[in-house]
HTML snippet that shows the backbone in 3Dmol.js (N, CA, C, O; Angstrom):
<script src="https://3Dmol.org/build/3Dmol-min.js"></script>
<div id="view" style="width:600px;height:400px;position:relative"></div>
<script>
const pdb = `
ATOM      1  N   UNK A   1       5.950 -52.964  94.124  1.00  0.00           N
ATOM      2  CA  UNK A   1       5.103 -53.846  93.260  1.00  0.00           C
ATOM      3  C   UNK A   1       5.207 -55.135  93.945  1.00  0.00           C
ATOM      4  O   UNK A   1       6.085 -55.662  94.627  1.00  0.00           O
ATOM      5  N   UNK A   2       4.069 -55.469  93.563  1.00  0.00           N
ATOM      6  CA  UNK A   2       3.619 -57.074  93.936  1.00  0.00           C
ATOM      7  C   UNK A   2       3.537 -57.852  92.722  1.00  0.00           C
ATOM      8  O   UNK A   2       3.426 -57.456  91.562  1.00  0.00           O
ATOM      9  N   UNK A   3       3.623 -59.244  93.270  1.00  0.00           N
ATOM     10  CA  UNK A   3       3.472 -59.905  91.827  1.00  0.00           C
ATOM     11  C   UNK A   3       2.780 -60.988  92.773  1.00  0.00           C
ATOM     12  O   UNK A   3       2.800 -60.896  94.000  1.00  0.00           O
ATOM     13  N   UNK A   4       2.330 -61.746  92.258  1.00  0.00           N
ATOM     14  CA  UNK A   4       1.355 -62.704  92.070  1.00  0.00           C
ATOM     15  C   UNK A   4       1.793 -64.298  91.133  1.00  0.00           C
ATOM     16  O   UNK A   4       1.557 -64.575  89.957  1.00  0.00           O
ATOM     17  N   UNK A   5       2.667 -65.313  92.463  1.00  0.00           N
ATOM     18  CA  UNK A   5       3.027 -66.689  91.596  1.00  0.00           C
ATOM     19  C   UNK A   5       2.040 -67.538  92.079  1.00  0.00           C
ATOM     20  O   UNK A   5       1.631 -67.507  93.239  1.00  0.00           O
ATOM     21  N   UNK A   6       1.601 -68.389  91.107  1.00  0.00           N
ATOM     22  CA  UNK A   6       1.149 -69.679  91.165  1.00  0.00           C
ATOM     23  C   UNK A   6       1.949 -70.660  92.146  1.00  0.00           C
ATOM     24  O   UNK A   6       3.158 -70.607  92.371  1.00  0.00           O
ATOM     25  N   UNK A   7       1.431 -71.168  92.448  1.00  0.00           N
ATOM     26  CA  UNK A   7       2.147 -72.800  92.612  1.00  0.00           C
ATOM     27  C   UNK A   7       1.002 -73.849  92.956  1.00  0.00           C
ATOM     28  O   UNK A   7      -0.110 -73.904  93.480  1.00  0.00           O
ATOM     29  N   UNK A   8       1.902 -74.598  92.376  1.00  0.00           N
ATOM     30  CA  UNK A   8       0.725 -75.692  92.247  1.00  0.00           C
ATOM     31  C   UNK A   8       1.124 -77.144  92.612  1.00  0.00           C
ATOM     32  O   UNK A   8       2.336 -77.329  92.730  1.00  0.00           O
ATOM     33  N   UNK A   9       0.293 -78.221  92.814  1.00  0.00           N
ATOM     34  CA  UNK A   9       1.362 -80.003  93.485  1.00  0.00           C
ATOM     35  C   UNK A   9       1.286 -79.578  95.039  1.00  0.00           C
ATOM     36  O   UNK A   9       2.151 -79.914  95.848  1.00  0.00           O
ATOM     37  N   UNK A  10       0.104 -78.765  95.383  1.00  0.00           N
ATOM     38  CA  UNK A  10       0.399 -78.320  96.821  1.00  0.00           C
ATOM     39  C   UNK A  10      -0.504 -80.082  97.569  1.00  0.00           C
ATOM     40  O   UNK A  10      -1.491 -80.639  97.088  1.00  0.00           O
ATOM     41  N   UNK A  11       0.177 -80.446  98.610  1.00  0.00           N
ATOM     42  CA  UNK A  11      -0.618 -81.274  99.458  1.00  0.00           C
ATOM     43  C   UNK A  11      -1.980 -81.202  99.868  1.00  0.00           C
ATOM     44  O   UNK A  11      -1.999 -80.127 100.468  1.00  0.00           O
ATOM     45  N   UNK A  12      -3.039 -81.635  99.916  1.00  0.00           N
ATOM     46  CA  UNK A  12      -3.865 -81.243 100.374  1.00  0.00           C
ATOM     47  C   UNK A  12      -4.483 -80.419 102.341  1.00  0.00           C
ATOM     48  O   UNK A  12      -5.395 -79.703 102.752  1.00  0.00           O
ATOM     49  N   UNK A  13      -3.313 -81.120 102.907  1.00  0.00           N
ATOM     50  CA  UNK A  13      -3.104 -80.702 104.322  1.00  0.00           C
ATOM     51  C   UNK A  13      -2.332 -79.480 104.614  1.00  0.00           C
ATOM     52  O   UNK A  13      -2.244 -78.864 105.676  1.00  0.00           O
ATOM     53  N   UNK A  14      -1.814 -79.258 103.521  1.00  0.00           N
ATOM     54  CA  UNK A  14      -1.033 -77.561 103.972  1.00  0.00           C
ATOM     55  C   UNK A  14      -2.207 -76.629 103.840  1.00  0.00           C
ATOM     56  O   UNK A  14      -3.252 -76.696 103.193  1.00  0.00           O
ATOM     57  N   UNK A  15      -1.587 -75.548 104.839  1.00  0.00           N
ATOM     58  CA  UNK A  15      -2.062 -74.612 105.532  1.00  0.00           C
ATOM     59  C   UNK A  15      -1.734 -73.196 104.758  1.00  0.00           C
ATOM     60  O   UNK A  15      -0.589 -73.183 104.307  1.00  0.00           O
ATOM     61  N   UNK A  16      -2.510 -71.980 104.506  1.00  0.00           N
ATOM     62  CA  UNK A  16      -1.862 -71.184 103.678  1.00  0.00           C
ATOM     63  C   UNK A  16      -0.732 -70.824 104.867  1.00  0.00           C
ATOM     64  O   UNK A  16       0.412 -70.624 104.457  1.00  0.00           O
ATOM     65  N   UNK A  17      -0.954 -70.735 106.196  1.00  0.00           N
ATOM     66  CA  UNK A  17       0.132 -70.316 106.857  1.00  0.00           C
ATOM     67  C   UNK A  17       2.361 -71.285 106.778  1.00  0.00           C
ATOM     68  O   UNK A  17       3.541 -70.967 106.930  1.00  0.00           O
ATOM     69  N   UNK A  18       1.083 -73.020 106.286  1.00  0.00           N
ATOM     70  CA  UNK A  18       3.225 -73.319 106.189  1.00  0.00           C
ATOM     71  C   UNK A  18       3.270 -72.826 104.608  1.00  0.00           C
ATOM     72  O   UNK A  18       4.342 -72.460 104.126  1.00  0.00           O
ATOM     73  N   UNK A  19       2.004 -72.835 103.794  1.00  0.00           N
ATOM     74  CA  UNK A  19       2.833 -72.160 102.358  1.00  0.00           C
ATOM     75  C   UNK A  19       3.782 -71.349 102.451  1.00  0.00           C
ATOM     76  O   UNK A  19       4.871 -71.378 101.878  1.00  0.00           O
ATOM     77  N   UNK A  20       3.169 -70.242 103.547  1.00  0.00           N
ATOM     78  CA  UNK A  20       3.473 -68.485 103.544  1.00  0.00           C
ATOM     79  C   UNK A  20       4.908 -69.048 103.929  1.00  0.00           C
ATOM     80  O   UNK A  20       5.922 -68.804 103.275  1.00  0.00           O
ATOM     81  N   UNK A  21       4.869 -69.750 104.951  1.00  0.00           N
ATOM     82  CA  UNK A  21       6.442 -69.914 106.334  1.00  0.00           C
ATOM     83  C   UNK A  21       7.645 -70.885 105.339  1.00  0.00           C
ATOM     84  O   UNK A  21       8.839 -70.855 105.637  1.00  0.00           O
ATOM     85  N   UNK A  22       7.153 -71.666 104.219  1.00  0.00           N
ATOM     86  CA  UNK A  22       8.133 -72.805 103.639  1.00  0.00           C
ATOM     87  C   UNK A  22       8.450 -71.720 102.425  1.00  0.00           C
ATOM     88  O   UNK A  22       9.674 -71.624 102.335  1.00  0.00           O
ATOM     89  N   UNK A  23       7.787 -70.873 101.464  1.00  0.00           N
ATOM     90  CA  UNK A  23       8.347 -69.380 100.414  1.00  0.00           C
ATOM     91  C   UNK A  23       8.868 -68.386 101.344  1.00  0.00           C
ATOM     92  O   UNK A  23       9.510 -67.550 100.708  1.00  0.00           O
ATOM     93  N   UNK A  24       8.855 -68.199 102.298  1.00  0.00           N
ATOM     94  CA  UNK A  24       9.721 -66.921 102.917  1.00  0.00           C
ATOM     95  C   UNK A  24      11.253 -67.246 103.472  1.00  0.00           C
ATOM     96  O   UNK A  24      11.891 -66.778 104.415  1.00  0.00           O
ATOM     97  N   UNK A  25      11.511 -68.080 102.644  1.00  0.00           N
ATOM     98  CA  UNK A  25      13.153 -68.515 103.068  1.00  0.00           C
ATOM     99  C   UNK A  25      13.344 -68.002 101.933  1.00  0.00           C
ATOM    100  O   UNK A  25      14.348 -67.308 101.774  1.00  0.00           O
ATOM    101  N   UNK A  26      12.772 -68.135 101.261  1.00  0.00           N
ATOM    102  CA  UNK A  26      13.438 -67.231  99.847  1.00  0.00           C
ATOM    103  C   UNK A  26      12.997 -66.135  99.535  1.00  0.00           C
ATOM    104  O   UNK A  26      13.073 -65.974  98.317  1.00  0.00           O
ATOM    105  N   UNK A  27      12.283 -64.740 100.410  1.00  0.00           N
ATOM    106  CA  UNK A  27      11.974 -63.474  99.858  1.00  0.00           C
ATOM    107  C   UNK A  27      10.668 -63.696 101.244  1.00  0.00           C
ATOM    108  O   UNK A  27      10.060 -64.623 101.779  1.00  0.00           O
ATOM    109  N   UNK A  28      10.740 -62.569 101.317  1.00  0.00           N
ATOM    110  CA  UNK A  28       8.988 -61.972 102.034  1.00  0.00           C
ATOM    111  C   UNK A  28       7.989 -62.202 100.961  1.00  0.00           C
ATOM    112  O   UNK A  28       8.105 -62.242  99.736  1.00  0.00           O
ATOM    113  N   UNK A  29       6.806 -62.364 101.892  1.00  0.00           N
ATOM    114  CA  UNK A  29       6.006 -62.974 101.288  1.00  0.00           C
ATOM    115  C   UNK A  29       4.853 -62.283 101.618  1.00  0.00           C
ATOM    116  O   UNK A  29       4.734 -62.567 102.810  1.00  0.00           O
ATOM    117  N   UNK A  30       3.903 -61.539 101.323  1.00  0.00           N
ATOM    118  CA  UNK A  30       3.445 -60.520 101.818  1.00  0.00           C
ATOM    119  C   UNK A  30       1.782 -61.863 102.028  1.00  0.00           C
ATOM    120  O   UNK A  30       1.222 -62.137 103.089  1.00  0.00           O
ATOM    121  N   UNK A  31       1.457 -62.368 100.718  1.00  0.00           N
ATOM    122  CA  UNK A  31       0.140 -63.273 101.447  1.00  0.00           C
ATOM    123  C   UNK A  31       0.334 -64.393 100.969  1.00  0.00           C
ATOM    124  O   UNK A  31       1.022 -64.526  99.957  1.00  0.00           O
ATOM    125  N   UNK A  32      -0.225 -65.415 101.590  1.00  0.00           N
ATOM    126  CA  UNK A  32      -0.549 -66.749 100.815  1.00  0.00           C
ATOM    127  C   UNK A  32      -2.179 -66.808 100.750  1.00  0.00           C
ATOM    128  O   UNK A  32      -2.994 -66.252 101.486  1.00  0.00           O
ATOM    129  N   UNK A  33      -2.430 -67.836  99.405  1.00  0.00           N
ATOM    130  CA  UNK A  33      -4.112 -68.551  98.999  1.00  0.00           C
ATOM    131  C   UNK A  33      -3.876 -69.504  99.222  1.00  0.00           C
ATOM    132  O   UNK A  33      -2.703 -69.791  98.984  1.00  0.00           O
ATOM    133  N   UNK A  34      -4.644 -70.479  99.730  1.00  0.00           N
ATOM    134  CA  UNK A  34      -4.862 -71.910  98.922  1.00  0.00           C
ATOM    135  C   UNK A  34      -6.354 -71.764  98.565  1.00  0.00           C
ATOM    136  O   UNK A  34      -7.261 -71.247  99.218  1.00  0.00           O
ATOM    137  N   UNK A  35      -6.372 -72.507  97.043  1.00  0.00           N
ATOM    138  CA  UNK A  35      -7.929 -72.714  96.232  1.00  0.00           C
ATOM    139  C   UNK A  35      -8.540 -73.424  97.131  1.00  0.00           C
ATOM    140  O   UNK A  35      -7.798 -74.194  97.740  1.00  0.00           O
ATOM    141  N   UNK A  36      -9.608 -73.430  97.416  1.00  0.00           N
ATOM    142  CA  UNK A  36     -10.748 -74.625  97.902  1.00  0.00           C
ATOM    143  C   UNK A  36     -11.796 -74.163  97.125  1.00  0.00           C
ATOM    144  O   UNK A  36     -12.047 -73.106  96.546  1.00  0.00           O
ATOM    145  N   UNK A  37     -12.676 -75.887  97.352  1.00  0.00           N
ATOM    146  CA  UNK A  37     -13.372 -75.931  97.030  1.00  0.00           C
ATOM    147  C   UNK A  37     -14.770 -75.872  97.256  1.00  0.00           C
ATOM    148  O   UNK A  37     -15.312 -76.924  97.594  1.00  0.00           O
ATOM    149  N   UNK A  38     -15.512 -74.775  97.128  1.00  0.00           N
ATOM    150  CA  UNK A  38     -17.331 -74.190  97.446  1.00  0.00           C
ATOM    151  C   UNK A  38     -17.844 -75.337  97.755  1.00  0.00           C
ATOM    152  O   UNK A  38     -18.878 -75.142  98.394  1.00  0.00           O
ATOM    153  N   UNK A  39     -17.626 -76.436  97.615  1.00  0.00           N
ATOM    154  CA  UNK A  39     -19.116 -77.490  98.550  1.00  0.00           C
ATOM    155  C   UNK A  39     -18.473 -78.176  99.497  1.00  0.00           C
ATOM    156  O   UNK A  39     -19.207 -78.793 100.270  1.00  0.00           O
ATOM    157  N   UNK A  40     -17.218 -78.260  99.684  1.00  0.00           N
ATOM    158  CA  UNK A  40     -16.536 -79.577 100.786  1.00  0.00           C
ATOM    159  C   UNK A  40     -15.666 -78.456 101.747  1.00  0.00           C
ATOM    160  O   UNK A  40     -15.773 -78.623 102.962  1.00  0.00           O
ATOM    161  N   UNK A  41     -14.631 -77.088 101.171  1.00  0.00           N
ATOM    162  CA  UNK A  41     -13.499 -76.472 101.502  1.00  0.00           C
ATOM    163  C   UNK A  41     -12.655 -77.203 101.395  1.00  0.00           C
ATOM    164  O   UNK A  41     -11.881 -76.913 102.307  1.00  0.00           O
ATOM    165  N   UNK A  42     -12.178 -78.189 100.733  1.00  0.00           N
ATOM    166  CA  UNK A  42     -11.333 -79.126 100.768  1.00  0.00           C
ATOM    167  C   UNK A  42     -10.621 -78.239  99.553  1.00  0.00           C
ATOM    168  O   UNK A  42     -11.076 -77.743  98.522  1.00  0.00           O
ATOM    169  N   UNK A  43      -8.880 -78.278 100.336  1.00  0.00           N
ATOM    170  CA  UNK A  43      -8.145 -77.705  99.008  1.00  0.00           C
ATOM    171  C   UNK A  43      -8.080 -78.280  97.937  1.00  0.00           C
ATOM    172  O   UNK A  43      -8.318 -79.472  97.745  1.00  0.00           O
ATOM    173  N   UNK A  44      -7.725 -77.418  97.087  1.00  0.00           N
ATOM    174  CA  UNK A  44      -7.987 -77.863  95.602  1.00  0.00           C
ATOM    175  C   UNK A  44      -6.317 -78.394  94.949  1.00  0.00           C
ATOM    176  O   UNK A  44      -6.375 -78.957  93.856  1.00  0.00           O
ATOM    177  N   UNK A  45      -5.499 -78.299  95.308  1.00  0.00           N
ATOM    178  CA  UNK A  45      -4.374 -78.274  95.290  1.00  0.00           C
ATOM    179  C   UNK A  45      -3.477 -77.174  94.805  1.00  0.00           C
ATOM    180  O   UNK A  45      -2.424 -77.604  94.334  1.00  0.00           O
ATOM    181  N   UNK A  46      -3.629 -75.682  94.791  1.00  0.00           N
ATOM    182  CA  UNK A  46      -2.564 -74.816  93.894  1.00  0.00           C
ATOM    183  C   UNK A  46      -3.340 -73.436  94.976  1.00  0.00           C
ATOM    184  O   UNK A  46      -4.438 -73.041  95.370  1.00  0.00           O
ATOM    185  N   UNK A  47      -2.484 -73.255  95.027  1.00  0.00           N
ATOM    186  CA  UNK A  47      -2.738 -71.229  95.342  1.00  0.00           C
ATOM    187  C   UNK A  47      -1.645 -70.603  94.849  1.00  0.00           C
ATOM    188  O   UNK A  47      -0.852 -70.924  93.964  1.00  0.00           O
ATOM    189  N   UNK A  48      -1.744 -69.403  95.751  1.00  0.00           N
ATOM    190  CA  UNK A  48      -1.370 -67.882  95.037  1.00  0.00           C
ATOM    191  C   UNK A  48      -0.272 -67.252  96.291  1.00  0.00           C
ATOM    192  O   UNK A  48      -0.549 -67.221  97.490  1.00  0.00           O
ATOM    193  N   UNK A  49       0.937 -66.804  95.709  1.00  0.00           N
ATOM    194  CA  UNK A  49       1.491 -65.735  96.547  1.00  0.00           C
ATOM    195  C   UNK A  49       1.506 -64.789  96.700  1.00  0.00           C
ATOM    196  O   UNK A  49       0.372 -64.486  96.330  1.00  0.00           O
ATOM    197  N   UNK A  50       1.943 -63.942  96.991  1.00  0.00           N
ATOM    198  CA  UNK A  50       1.941 -62.170  96.435  1.00  0.00           C
ATOM    199  C   UNK A  50       3.833 -62.117  97.261  1.00  0.00           C
ATOM    200  O   UNK A  50       4.063 -62.602  98.369  1.00  0.00           O
ATOM    201  N   UNK A  51       4.547 -61.661  96.678  1.00  0.00           N
ATOM    202  CA  UNK A  51       5.764 -60.877  97.138  1.00  0.00           C
ATOM    203  C   UNK A  51       6.126 -60.427  96.578  1.00  0.00           C
ATOM    204  O   UNK A  51       6.000 -60.719  95.389  1.00  0.00           O
ATOM    205  N   UNK A  52       7.271 -58.765  97.208  1.00  0.00           N
ATOM    206  CA  UNK A  52       7.571 -58.061  96.557  1.00  0.00           C
ATOM    207  C   UNK A  52       8.742 -58.296  95.101  1.00  0.00           C
ATOM    208  O   UNK A  52       9.609 -59.159  94.964  1.00  0.00           O
ATOM    209  N   UNK A  53       8.337 -57.146  94.148  1.00  0.00           N
ATOM    210  CA  UNK A  53       8.844 -57.761  93.044  1.00  0.00           C
ATOM    211  C   UNK A  53      10.205 -58.442  93.003  1.00  0.00           C
ATOM    212  O   UNK A  53      10.345 -59.643  92.772  1.00  0.00           O
ATOM    213  N   UNK A  54      11.228 -57.564  93.252  1.00  0.00           N
ATOM    214  CA  UNK A  54      12.731 -58.197  93.822  1.00  0.00           C
ATOM    215  C   UNK A  54      13.048 -59.899  94.386  1.00  0.00           C
ATOM    216  O   UNK A  54      14.059 -60.523  94.065  1.00  0.00           O
ATOM    217  N   UNK A  55      12.021 -60.405  95.212  1.00  0.00           N
ATOM    218  CA  UNK A  55      11.939 -61.385  95.519  1.00  0.00           C
ATOM    219  C   UNK A  55      11.136 -62.645  94.803  1.00  0.00           C
ATOM    220  O   UNK A  55      11.144 -63.851  95.051  1.00  0.00           O
ATOM    221  N   UNK A  56      10.431 -61.845  93.797  1.00  0.00           N
ATOM    222  CA  UNK A  56      10.115 -62.862  92.521  1.00  0.00           C
ATOM    223  C   UNK A  56      10.675 -63.679  91.940  1.00  0.00           C
ATOM    224  O   UNK A  56      10.344 -64.841  91.706  1.00  0.00           O
ATOM    225  N   UNK A  57      11.969 -62.867  91.545  1.00  0.00           N
ATOM    226  CA  UNK A  57      12.668 -63.768  90.701  1.00  0.00           C
ATOM    227  C   UNK A  57      13.358 -64.458  91.697  1.00  0.00           C
ATOM    228  O   UNK A  57      14.122 -65.375  91.396  1.00  0.00           O
TER     229      UNK A  57
END
`;
const viewer = $3Dmol.createViewer("view");
viewer.addModel(pdb, "pdb");
viewer.setStyle({}, {cartoon: {color: "spectrum"}});
viewer.zoomTo();
viewer.render();
</script>
């Protein structure tokens, strides 16, 4: 099973790869997604991580 974790207060300059790398210290990160504004493409300051159930704890 996979769990999705909300991550808030992300600096606008953070990339999805940096987010994934940072949290991989605590377990395997399947994917990382930073939400962006449609009109500008700029980060909205939050995103989501997908991790295995046992790593979500």
